[in-house]
N, C-alpha and C positions, 0 to 999 in steps of 0.2 A: 584728404580735402577739407579744409577747413572750412566753417559756416560761413565766412563772408565769399566764399569762392560762386556760391550760389547766388549772391545779390550782384555781380559783378559781370557783367556780360561780357561774353567772349567777343573779340573782336578780329578781324582780317587784317593780316598783315601782307607788303608786299616784299618782294624779294629782296629790295636795298634792305629793310629793315630785319628779314631772316638773316643777312648776311653779318649787319650787324651785332645782333644778339649773340649767334652763335658763335661766330670769329671765322667762320668758314668762307671760301671763295664762293662764288656761285655756281661755278662749272663742279665744286663738290657738292655742293647743296643737288643741284639736278642729277648728278649721278647716284648721291646716295638715294634719292628717292628713286629711281629708275630700277634702282637696287633692292628697292622695299628696305632702308635704312635710315630712313627720316619721313616724317609725315606727309603724306599726300596735298596735294595743294588742289583749290577748289578755280575752276574756270567760272571768273566772273563775265567776261565778254570778249569776242574775238580771241588776241593773244594775252588777254590781262587776266592773270592769275592770283591768287593769295594764297597765306598760309594763316588756319588758326593762331593765334598767340600763345591760346592756352597750350595746344599740342607742341609748340615751337620751343615755350617753357618748360615742360614736362621732358622734350627730349633734351634738353642742357640740364636738368637737372639729374637724369638717368646719367649724362657722363661723370658729371660731380660727383654722383653717388658710385661711381665706378663700372657701371654696367657697361657690358662690352656691346661696340656696334658690330653686330653679325649679317653678314651678306646673306639676304632672301629672309631676311627677319622680317615676321608680321606686322605692320604697321595699318592702325587705321587708318582707312581713305574715305575720307567725305565724298560720297557719292553726287553731293551737291551742294550748294548755298545753304540750306535749310538744316542740312547733317553736320554740316562744318559748324552753325553756329549754337547746337543744340548738344 
């Protein structure tokens, strides 16, 4: 993590942006998430969920680095909006 990462706040992104950033279809994102292979989402209200942009970017960077996607691999899941932004 660079020094500038501490200056730029994490933001939450919706499913459409997750799909655009990862290149995955939404059904794959949700399947990977259910199996612990993708960062967890944060429930904002009702059925509205979002993901940490930093977590999604890190996931993409791990794939680019050749790190495997393992079924059941532990992924940090934010328990709340506050946790997702920290």
